C-alpha positions in Angstrom: -15.1 0.6 13.5 -13.2 3.5 15.2 -12.7 6.9 13.5 -10.8 10.0 14.6 -8.5 12.8 13.4 -4.8 12.2 14.0 -1.5 13.6 13.1 0.9 11.6 10.9 3.6 11.0 13.5 1.5 8.9 16.0 0.2 6.9 13.0 3.7 5.7 11.9 6.0 5.9 15.0 6.3 2.9 17.3 6.8 -0.7 16.4 4.2 -1.3 13.7 3.7 -2.2 10.0 1.2 -1.3 7.4 0.5 -4.0 4.8 -0.9 -2.9 1.4 -3.2 -5.9 0.5 -2.5 -7.7 -2.7 -5.9 -6.7 -4.0 -4.7 -3.1 -4.1 -3.3 -1.7 -7.3 0.4 -0.7 -7.5 1.6 2.8 -6.5 0.3 5.1 -9.2 0.7 8.7 -8.1 2.3 10.9 -10.8 3.6 14.5 -11.2 0.2 16.1 -10.7 -0.3 14.6 -7.2 3.4 15.1 -6.2 3.3 18.8 -7.2 0.2 19.4 -5.2 1.7 17.8 -2.1 5.0 19.5 -2.5 3.4 23.0 -2.9 1.3 22.4 0.3 4.4 21.3 2.2 6.4 24.3 1.0 3.7 26.7 2.0 3.5 25.1 5.5 7.2 25.4 5.9 7.0 29.2 5.3 4.6 29.7 8.3 5.9 30.1 11.8 3.1 28.1 13.3 1.7 25.9 10.5 -2.0 24.9 10.7 -3.1 21.3 10.5 -3.2 20.2 6.9 -5.8 17.6 6.1 -4.5 14.9 3.7 -7.6 12.6 3.6 -8.6 9.4 5.2 -6.5 6.3 6.1 -8.5 3.1 6.5 -6.8 0.2 8.3 -7.6 -3.1 9.9 -5.5 -4.9 12.5 -4.4 -8.4 11.5 -3.5 -11.5 13.5 0.3 -11.8 13.8 2.6 -14.0 15.8 3.2 -12.8 19.4 6.8 -11.7 18.9 6.1 -9.9 15.6 5.2 -6.3 15.1 1.6 -4.9 15.2 0.4 -5.2 11.6 -2.4 -3.4 9.9 -4.0 -3.9 6.5 -3.9 -0.6 4.7 -7.3 -0.6 2.9 -7.3 3.1 1.8 -4.6 5.8 1.9 -1.9 3.7 0.2 -0.9 6.4 -2.3 -0.6 9.1 0.4 1.3 7.0 2.9 3.6 5.5 0.4 4.5 9.0 -0.9 5.1 10.3 2.6 7.5 7.4 3.4 9.4 8.1 0.1 9.7 11.7 1.0 10.9 10.9 4.5 13.5 8.5 3.1 14.8 11.4 0.9 15.0 13.7 4.0 17.0 11.0 5.8 19.4 10.7 2.8 19.8 14.4 2.5 20.5 14.7 6.2 23.1 11.9 6.0 24.8 13.5 3.0 24.6 17.0 4.6 26.5 16.0 7.7 23.4 15.8 9.9 23.8 12.2 11.1 21.6 12.6 14.2 18.6 13.9 12.2 19.1 11.1 9.7 19.1 8.4 12.4 16.0 10.0 14.1 14.0 9.9 10.8 15.2 6.4 10.0 14.7 4.8 13.3 11.4 6.4 14.4 9.6 7.0 11.1 10.9 4.6 8.5 11.9 1.3 10.0 11.4 -0.9 13.1 15.1 -0.8 14.1 15.0 -3.8 16.5 13.2 -6.1 14.1 14.6 -8.1 11.1 13.4 -9.5 7.8 10.0 -8.2 6.6 9.1 -6.9 10.1 11.9 -4.3 9.8 9.8 -2.2 7.4 7.0 0.1 8.6 5.3 -0.2 5.2 5.0 -3.2 3.0 3.7 -2.2 -0.5 2.1 -4.5 -3.0 4.3 -7.2 -4.5 5.2 -5.3 -7.6 6.4 -2.2 -5.7 8.2 -4.0 -2.8 11.7 -4.2 -4.2 11.8 -0.6 -5.4 10.4 0.6 -2.1 12.9 -1.4 0.0 15.8 -0.2 -2.1 14.8 3.4 -1.1 14.4 2.5 2.5 17.6 0.5 2.6 19.5 3.0 0.4 20.6 0.2 -2.0 20.8 0.0 -5.8 17.3 0.6 -7.4 16.2 -2.6 -9.2 13.7 -0.9 -11.4 14.4 2.7 -12.4 11.2 2.9 -14.4 9.0 2.3 -11.3 6.7 5.0 -10.0 8.3 4.5 -6.5 11.7 5.5 -7.9 10.1 8.3 -10.0 8.5 9.8 -6.8 11.9 9.9 -5.0 13.5 11.5 -8.0 10.8 14.2 -8.3 11.2 15.3 -4.7 14.9 15.2 -4.9 14.8 17.6 -7.9 12.4 19.9 -6.0 14.8 20.0 -3.1 17.6 21.0 -5.4 15.6 23.7 -7.2 14.3 25.3 -3.9 15.9 23.7 -0.9 13.8 23.6 2.2 15.2 23.3 5.7 15.2 19.5 6.3 14.4 19.7 10.0 11.6 22.1 9.4 10.1 19.9 6.6 10.3 16.8 8.8 8.4 18.6 11.5 5.7 19.8 9.1 5.3 16.3 7.7 5.1 14.5 11.1 3.2 17.1 13.1 1.2 19.2 10.7 -0.2 16.7 8.3 -3.5 15.4 9.6 -5.7 12.5 8.5 -8.9 10.8 9.5 -7.9 7.4 10.8 -10.6 4.8 10.4 -9.7 1.5 12.0 -12.0 -1.4 11.1 -13.0 -4.1 13.5 -11.2 -7.5 13.0 -14.6 -9.0 11.9 -15.2 -6.4 9.2 -14.8 -7.4 5.6 -11.9 -5.3 4.2 -12.6 -6.4 0.6 -16.2 -5.2 0.9 -14.9 -1.8 2.2 -12.4 -1.6 -0.6 -15.1 -2.3 -3.2 -17.2 0.6 -1.7 -14.2 3.0 -1.7 -13.3 2.0 -5.2 -16.8 2.7 -6.5 -16.1 6.3 -7.2 -12.7 5.7 -8.7 -11.5 3.6 -11.7 -13.5 0.4 -11.7 -11.9 -2.9 -11.0 -11.9 -5.6 -13.6 -13.8 -8.8 -13.1 -10.4 -10.5 -12.6 -9.4 -7.9 -10.0 -12.5 -8.6 -8.0 -12.0 -12.4 -8.2 -8.4 -12.1 -7.1 -9.4 -10.0 -4.2 -12.1 -12.3 -3.2 -9.8 -15.3 -3.1 -6.9 -13.6 -1.4 -9.0 -12.1 1.4 -10.0 -15.7 2.3 -6.4 -16.5 3.2 -4.6 -15.6 6.4 -2.5 -12.5 6.0 0.7 -14.4 6.6 -0.1 -16.8 3.7 -1.5 -14.4 1.2 1.7 -13.7 -0.7 2.5 -17.4 -1.0 -1.0 -18.3 -2.3 -0.8 -15.3 -4.7 2.7 -16.3 -6.0 1.8 -20.0 -6.4 -1.7 -19.9 -7.8 -2.8 -16.5 -9.0 0.3 -14.8 -10.4 1.1 -17.6 -13.0 -2.4 -17.3 -14.4 -2.2 -13.5 -14.5 1.2 -13.5 -16.2 0.2 -16.2 -18.8 -3.2 -14.7 -19.7 -2.9 -11.0 -19.0 -6.0 -9.1 -20.1 -7.6 -12.4 -21.2 -7.8 -13.7 -17.6 -11.4 -12.6 -17.1 -12.4 -14.4 -20.3 -10.6 -17.6 -19.3 -12.5 -17.6 -16.0 -15.8 -17.0 -17.8 -15.2 -20.0 -20.1 -14.2 -22.1 -17.1 -17.5 -21.3 -15.4 -19.4 -22.1 -18.5 -17.8 -25.5 -18.8 -18.4 -26.2 -15.1 -22.0 -25.0 -15.0 -23.1 -25.9 -18.5 -24.8 -22.6 -18.8 -24.2 -19.1 -20.3 -22.2 -16.6 -18.1 -22.4 -13.0 -19.1 -19.0 -11.2 -19.2 -20.2 -8.7 -16.6 -21.4 -11.4 -14.2 -18.2 -13.5 -14.0 -17.3 -12.2 -10.5 -20.8 -12.7 -9.1 -21.3 -16.2 -10.6 -17.9 -17.4 -9.2 -18.5 -15.7 -5.8 -21.6 -17.8 -5.3 -19.6 -20.9 -5.6 -16.9 -20.0 -3.1 -17.2 -20.9 0.6 -14.5 -20.4 3.4 -13.7 -24.1 3.1 -13.3 -24.4 -0.6 -11.7 -21.1 -1.6 -8.1 -22.3 -1.8 -8.9 -25.7 -3.4 -11.1 -23.9 -5.9 -8.3 -21.5 -6.8 -5.8 -24.4 -7.1 -8.2 -26.1 -9.6 -8.7 -22.9 -11.5 -4.9 -22.4 -11.8 -4.5 -26.1 -12.9 -6.9 -25.6 -15.8 
């Protein structure tokens, strides 16, 4: 594990991509968090030489990717902060483009938002969770928003309204975001267990459900390039069919398999004891079949 303080710009510039793991919850910041961030940025813009402004920790882990692909990192913690920053940078790009500042718009787009010489998924510097991906890409690509009720879209609209109410200099705001925002960057070793780290980070926040923990445990036993396919084929159909009853279904499955009582609070731990690196996917396939 490596840890150190860094500015935002070196974290996101260069050919790289941050992947929000499927075990993370969707983007959930609301007005309260947006207002605090905006007020901090506005204050920094008013100062001739703004101080470094600490925004928290960002925990990542490098993943194994194909040689010709971009450097990819699992974003274990800091999803909400980084996603919000990308949304705000996309707005500054759009305002620059609409305000006849094409060079500034291109600089923001090609250095901070996308990997300009890559295509497909590798083009995006951030890959949110499955549920947020289309809305986020619509903002980055400046295309029609597929879900105007998403929090991703709501965040963009919030900052757009704030810029209309009290316009800040776009170039100045971009400099503040990229050079004054500071974070503690914690990079896990490739052999660390990101799910275990996430469980520890989550302990002080809203607790995960038993089904959340089980999904996480399965997905993290799949190579990063295959995680979405496994999730879509085997987990998502169960989740959509059963909803909040998913944990109870798994509990009954375990009772039938083991022939013994399983407490509702022990479902994750009982199932976890049955999973090995070799049987994780076949076990999930069988669970989905039932």
